[in-house]
C-alpha positions as CSV (number, residue, x, y, z in Angstrom):
1,X,0.0,0.0,0.0
2,X,2.8,2.4,0.7
3,X,4.0,2.3,-2.9
4,X,0.4,3.0,-4.0
5,X,0.1,6.1,-1.9
6,X,3.6,7.2,-2.9
7,X,2.4,7.1,-6.5
8,X,-0.6,9.2,-5.6
9,X,1.5,11.8,-3.7
10,X,3.8,12.1,-6.8
11,X,0.8,12.3,-9.1
12,X,-0.8,15.0,-6.9
13,X,2.3,17.2,-7.1
14,X,2.5,16.7,-10.9
15,X,-1.2,17.6,-11.4
16,X,-1.0,20.6,-9.1
17,X,2.0,21.9,-11.0
18,X,0.0,21.6,-14.3
19,X,-3.0,23.4,-12.9
20,X,-1.0,26.2,-11.4
21,X,1.0,26.6,-14.7
22,X,-2.3,26.9,-16.6
23,X,-3.5,29.6,-14.1
24,X,-0.4,31.7,-14.4
25,X,-1.5,33.6,-17.5
26,X,-5.1,34.3,-16.4
27,X,-6.1,37.9,-15.8
28,X,-6.6,38.7,-12.1
29,X,-10.3,39.3,-12.9
30,X,-10.7,35.8,-14.4
31,X,-8.7,34.2,-11.7
32,X,-10.9,35.7,-8.9
33,X,-14.3,35.7,-10.7
34,X,-17.0,33.7,-9.1
35,X,-17.5,30.9,-11.7
36,X,-20.1,28.9,-9.7
37,X,-17.7,26.3,-8.4
38,X,-18.3,25.1,-4.8
39,X,-15.8,27.7,-3.5
40,X,-16.6,30.2,-6.3
41,X,-13.5,31.2,-8.1
42,X,-10.3,29.5,-9.1
43,X,-8.5,31.5,-6.4
44,X,-10.8,30.4,-3.6
45,X,-10.8,26.8,-4.8
46,X,-7.0,26.6,-4.9
47,X,-6.9,28.1,-1.4
48,X,-9.4,25.5,-0.2
49,X,-7.3,22.7,-1.5
50,X,-4.3,24.0,0.5
51,X,-6.5,24.5,3.5
52,X,-7.9,21.0,3.4
53,X,-4.5,19.4,2.9
54,X,-3.0,21.3,5.8
55,X,-5.9,20.2,8.0
56,X,-5.6,16.5,7.0
57,X,-1.8,16.4,7.2
58,X,-1.9,18.1,10.6
59,X,-4.5,15.5,11.8
60,X,-2.4,12.6,10.5
61,X,1.0,13.8,11.7
62,X,0.0,15.9,14.8
63,X,2.2,18.6,13.4
64,X,1.7,21.9,11.5
65,X,-0.9,24.6,11.6
66,X,-4.5,23.6,10.7
67,X,-6.9,26.3,9.5
68,X,-10.1,26.6,11.5
69,X,-12.4,26.9,8.5
70,X,-12.6,25.2,5.1
71,X,-13.2,28.5,3.1
72,X,-10.4,30.6,4.6
73,X,-8.1,32.3,2.1
74,X,-4.6,31.6,3.3
75,X,-2.8,33.5,0.5
76,X,-4.3,36.4,-1.5
77,X,-1.3,36.5,-3.9
78,X,-1.1,33.8,-6.6
79,X,2.7,33.4,-6.4
80,X,2.6,32.9,-2.6
81,X,-0.2,30.4,-3.0
82,X,1.7,28.5,-5.7
83,X,4.8,28.4,-3.5
84,X,2.8,27.2,-0.5
85,X,1.1,24.5,-2.6
86,X,4.5,23.2,-3.8
87,X,5.7,23.1,-0.2
88,X,2.6,21.3,1.0
89,X,2.9,18.8,-1.9
90,X,6.5,18.1,-0.7
91,X,5.2,17.7,2.9
92,X,2.6,15.2,1.7
93,X,5.3,13.2,-0.2
94,X,7.5,13.2,2.9
95,X,4.7,12.0,5.1
96,X,3.8,9.2,2.8
97,X,7.4,8.2,2.3
98,X,7.7,7.8,6.1
99,X,4.8,5.4,6.3
100,X,4.8,1.6,6.4
101,X,2.0,-0.7,5.7
102,X,1.3,-1.3,9.3
103,X,0.7,2.4,9.9
104,X,-1.4,2.8,6.8
105,X,-3.6,0.0,8.1
106,X,-3.7,1.4,11.6
107,X,-6.2,3.9,13.1
108,X,-5.7,7.6,14.0
109,X,-8.0,9.9,15.9
110,X,-8.8,13.5,15.1
111,X,-11.5,16.2,15.9
112,X,-13.6,17.6,13.1
113,X,-13.8,21.3,12.4
114,X,-17.4,22.2,11.4
115,X,-19.1,20.0,14.0
116,X,-16.4,19.2,16.6
117,X,-16.5,15.5,17.4
118,X,-13.8,13.0,17.8
119,X,-13.4,10.4,15.1
120,X,-11.2,7.4,14.9
121,X,-10.6,6.0,11.4
122,X,-8.0,3.8,9.5
123,X,-5.3,6.0,7.9
124,X,-5.4,4.3,4.5
125,X,-9.0,5.3,3.5
126,X,-8.4,8.8,4.8
127,X,-5.3,9.1,2.6
128,X,-7.4,7.9,-0.3
129,X,-9.9,10.7,0.5
130,X,-7.1,13.3,0.6
131,X,-6.0,12.4,-2.9
132,X,-9.6,12.0,-4.2
133,X,-10.5,15.4,-2.8
134,X,-7.6,17.0,-4.7
135,X,-8.8,15.4,-7.9
136,X,-12.4,16.6,-7.3
137,X,-11.5,20.3,-6.9
138,X,-8.8,20.3,-9.5
139,X,-11.6,19.2,-11.9
140,X,-13.6,22.2,-10.9
141,X,-10.6,24.5,-11.6
142,X,-10.1,22.7,-15.0
143,X,-13.8,23.3,-15.9
144,X,-13.4,27.0,-15.1
145,X,-10.2,27.2,-17.1
146,X,-12.0,25.6,-20.1
147,X,-15.0,27.9,-19.8
148,X,-12.6,30.8,-20.0
149,X,-11.1,29.5,-23.2
150,X,-8.0,28.3,-21.5
151,X,-6.1,25.1,-22.0
152,X,-7.9,21.8,-21.7
153,X,-5.5,20.1,-19.3
154,X,-4.6,16.5,-19.4
155,X,-4.7,15.4,-15.7
156,X,-5.4,11.7,-16.0
157,X,-3.4,9.4,-13.8
158,X,-2.7,7.2,-16.8
159,X,-1.2,10.1,-18.6
160,X,1.0,10.9,-15.6
161,X,2.1,7.2,-15.5
162,X,3.0,7.3,-19.2
163,X,5.1,10.4,-18.8
164,X,6.6,11.8,-15.5
165,X,5.3,8.9,-13.4
166,X,6.7,6.0,-15.5
167,X,8.8,4.9,-12.4
168,X,5.5,3.7,-10.8
169,X,4.7,1.3,-13.7
């Protein structure tokens, strides 16, 4: 299982780099416009992804700052957000690299944010959720980019595996 999650952590970094590269040339108006996504704009959606990852990694590791709301804007500046995203992707990779199958199969306990209750769950399915959550919201950003006439990004896992991720095959 560790190798499986290492592949997803590597894919996650790769996909995030592609999304951020596609957003670099947007006008500030397009980048911040409410496009009807769950968090409104590309800017707020990318911030949400960073927020959620910080929350989950903090829960799983017991380290790092965890935002107190899912819709907080951590970085108003695109470059600062991109740099923080890259750092968080490395943090996720480092965390997953430090796991073993026993830990992945084991439980961990955390407290939820919106309705504070204590939950104990196996780590493996939560890691799957973290990567699936990224894919879900990256898809929203991709849809907004496409609606703006931007590039139609190829973000498929199989494309990653055929290119940058060939070491996982």
